[in-house]
N, C-alpha and C positions, 0 to 999 in steps of 0.2 A: 392399495392405493388411496389416496384421498384426493383424486383429480378435481373435485368439487371445492376444495380448500384454496387452491391456487388463486391468488389475486395480487394486483401490483401494489405499490406502496400507497398510491394515491386512493385505492379502492378499500383498503384494509380498515376494518372497524372491529371493536371488540366490546362487549358489555354493552351494546347499543349506542356506543359513541365512537365516532370516527376518530382515528389517530391522524395528525397531522403528516404531510408528505415528508418523508425522511431523505431519500436518496434514490437517483435514477440508477438502476443497477446496469452496469455496462457488460456487454458481451454475455449476456445471461444465458441464452440457449447454447451458444457456442461453448461455454465453459462448462456448463452442467452436463452437457453431451460428451465432452472431452474427459469429464470425471468418471463417466460410465455409472452415473448414479442409478442405483435400483435396490430391490429388496435384498436385505441381508448385508449390504454393504455398510461399513463403517468408515465415515468420511470426516474430514477437518475443514471447516471454513475458517482460515486464519484470519480473516478481516471481517468479522461478522457484520459490522455497520447495521444498517436498516433490516438485514436478514433477507434481502432478495435472492442471493445465490442459496443460502441455506434454505429458504422456503420452497424453491423448486426441487432441491435435492430431497428434502423431506418428503414432498409431494409424490416423489417417484419410489418413495418407500425406504429410503436409506435412513440410518441413524447418523446424526451430525453433531459433532463437538463444534460449537461456535465460539472462537477465541477473539476477543478485543479488549483493549485497555481503556476504553472509554465507557465510564458507567452509563452515559447516556445511551449509547449504542445498546447495552445490555437491557436497559429498562424498556426501550422501544421494542426491541427484538423478543424480549421475554413475552411482552403482551401479544406481540403479533403471532407468535409461534407457539402459543400456550396450547392450542388444540392438538398438537402432535405429542403431548405427553413426554414420556421419558426418552423419545427417540430424539428430542432435542435436548442437547447437554451443553449449557453455557459454562465458558471457561474464562475467567477474568485475567488477562495477561498479554504479553507481548507474543505474536506468533513466532518469533525467533526462539522462544522458550517452549514451544509445542511438545517437544519430546519430554521434558520433564512434568509438565502440566498433565500430559496423558498418562505418564507413569504414576502420578498420584492418584489417578482414577483406576488404576490396575490395568490400563491399555498398553500393551507392548507395540503393537503395529497397526496400522490403519490402511484401508484400501484407497486412500487418496487424500491429497491436501491441495487446497485452492488458496491463493492469496491475491487479492485486488489491492494493489499498492497504492500509495499516495493517500492524500486527504480526501475525505468524502465531500459531497456537495453539503451535506448537513453542517459538517464542521466549518468548511469554508464560508457559508452564508450566515454563520452565527457570529455577530459583532463581538460577543465576549470571549469568543476563543482567540481572536486576534490574527487570524490567517489572512485576512484581505486588507490591501492597502486602500481599498475603495470606501472601507466603512470605519468610522471611529470605534477604537476597541483598545483594551490593554495589548502591550507587545508580549503576548504569551506564546501562542503556536503549538501548546502541548496537546498531544493526541490523547494523553490520559495523565491523571494525576501523579502517576508513577515516574514520569519523566523528571530528572533531578534538576534541569535548568530550564529557564524560559528565555525567549528572543531578547527580552530587556536585559536579562543578565548578560548575555553575550555582547550586545552592542555598547552595553556600558562599562563592562570590565575586561574585555578582550583587548590584546594589543593590536596594533595596526597591521602587524604581519600576518597574524592568524586571521584577522577579519578579512584582509585581502585574499588569503588562501581559500577560505571557504566560498567566498564571492566567485572566485575564479574556478575552483574544482567543482563545486556543486551547483553553480549558477551560470557559468560560462560567461561571466560579466567581464567584458574587455576593459572596462574602466574601474575593475576591482581596487586597484591601489588608489586612485583618486578618490573614490567613495570611502574607503576604509580611512584615509587620512582625514577626510571632512568629517566624518563621524567622530573620531577621535577628538578632533578640535572642538566640535560643537558641544560634545558631552561635558566639556570641561566648565561650561556655562550653565548649561540645562540638562539634566539627565534625560534620556529618552524613556518615555513612558507609554505612549500611544502608537498606533499603527499609522495615523494620519501623519503625526508629528514627523516620523521617519521618512514616510513616502514624500511629503511635501520638500523636505530637506533635499531628498535626493533629485527630485524633479527640478529644483531650483538650481542645483549644481549642474544636472544634465538634462536639458530640455529634450522634450519628445522629438523623436525623428519623424520622417514621413510615413512611417507605418503605423504611427500613433500608438505604439506599444508603451505602456507606462515604463519610465525608466526605473521603477522600483520593483519591477516584476521579478528579475533574476535574483536580486538580493533577497527579496522576500522568499523565493523558493530555496536558497541556499540556507537561509536561517531556519526555516522549516524543516529542512533535511538534516540539518545538525542538531537542532533541539530534540528531535525524535529518533536520532541514529538510525535513519531509514535504511542507508546502505550497509551499516554495520549489522542491522537486524536481518536485512535479506541474505547477507553472507552467512550468519548464523544458522538461518533456516535451510539454505542449500548444503551446507556441511553436515548437517544432521538428517537430511532428507532420506539418505540410503537407511538410516536406523529407524525413521519413523515408518516407512512404507514397507508394505509386505510385498513379496514378488507379485509383479502384474498391477501393483499399485501405481496411481498417476500422480504426478506433480503438475499442477497447472498454475501458472504465474502470469498475472494481467499487469502490465507496466505501462507507464505514461510519459517516461522520458528516457533519453538514451542511455543514462548512467546505469539505471536499473535493467534495461533491455540488454545492454551489452554484457552486463554481469551474468544473467541468466542464460543468454546465448553461448557465452564462453563455457559456463558450467556445463551445459548439456553437451555442448560439442565434445569437451574433453572427457566427460564420463561416459560417452557413448562410443568411444574409441577403443577396440579390443587391444590394440597395440600402439605404442608411441615410439617415435624414432628422432634421434638428434644427429647432427652432422658428425659429431665426434664418435658415434657409436658405429661398429662394424655392421650391426644389423637391427632391424626393431626389436623392441622388448615388449612384453605383456604390461598392459597398462593397469597399475595396481588400483586405479579408481574408476576401473570399468564396472559400473553399476547401474547404467540407464541406456534406454535406447530412445532416440528423438522420434517422437510422433509427429512433430511439425518441423519439417525443415525450413519452412518460411512460416514467420508469425501470421496468426489468425488476426484480421482487423475487422472493425465495425463495417457492417453494410451501409450503403447509402441512405437507406431508410432509417437506421438506427442513428446516424450521424445527422439527419434533418430532424429527428425528433429529440435528441440529446447531442447538442454540438460538443460537449465535453467527452464524448466517446471518440472523438476525432483521431486523438493521438494514442489511444488505447491500442496494445498489441498483446496477444496471448500466445505464449509457448508452452508446450507441453512434452513432458518426458515420462517414460515408464520404467519403473523398477524392473531389472532382470532377475 
């Protein structure tokens, strides 16, 4: 073990110069414990980011493949984790493609896969990435350059029906149709180019309520999810998890909103049932998808201490399954 190497993002330095703070890792100890990181284990951090989870898993002696589609994340984590040598293996791509990415490295199965879903604080706080309506920036919202579309493309070219659909399905926006209609009308005069341009228009259309939540919040969430195919990526990962994980391997998923968590919950519940039954069947039948056992019947949440230190951890939930 290299216990002396473990430091937080804000403490890390390399080559005599400190790297800037990247991201406050969420549910760090809980998730690494659930992954059973240790010497001889081969693990995947599907959302490498600033390398917080990977750092602790490496520190416990594991070999870790760090997957991320963001070049900035790889540049930062590559410096931060250089002391671990070949035990840290960076992989550029989407965690949904982890199975094929590992196959190219000659790895058939691993002992654990961890994903920390959603946008990182680093990405969210960067004006040029276009994730936040609070800062002037391009309507981009891509987590990596491989994403084929931007938020600007969606709001400027999609029809009213499709805009309303994603605002409702991915943002739970009650005024989805009203906002979609407004966007289509306004873009005929001036195309949408910046985050504040879109946010200001929505705020003009729908004034803030008593809770003072910005009226563009849910629209921006929906656009981000669509741009990065976040739910599709999660589904692809879950579908391939049984092939990626060796028996006894752990699947750990940290999610931040109900759409993601519901998908993971249903997946683990279904794949952990030895038998399934339907009203039209005379008796239960073996479940062909029975490949996991649930480690967490209820989701693990951040402690009060973590929430006080990092308010963004408030909505984080961790679910864990084990390959049988």
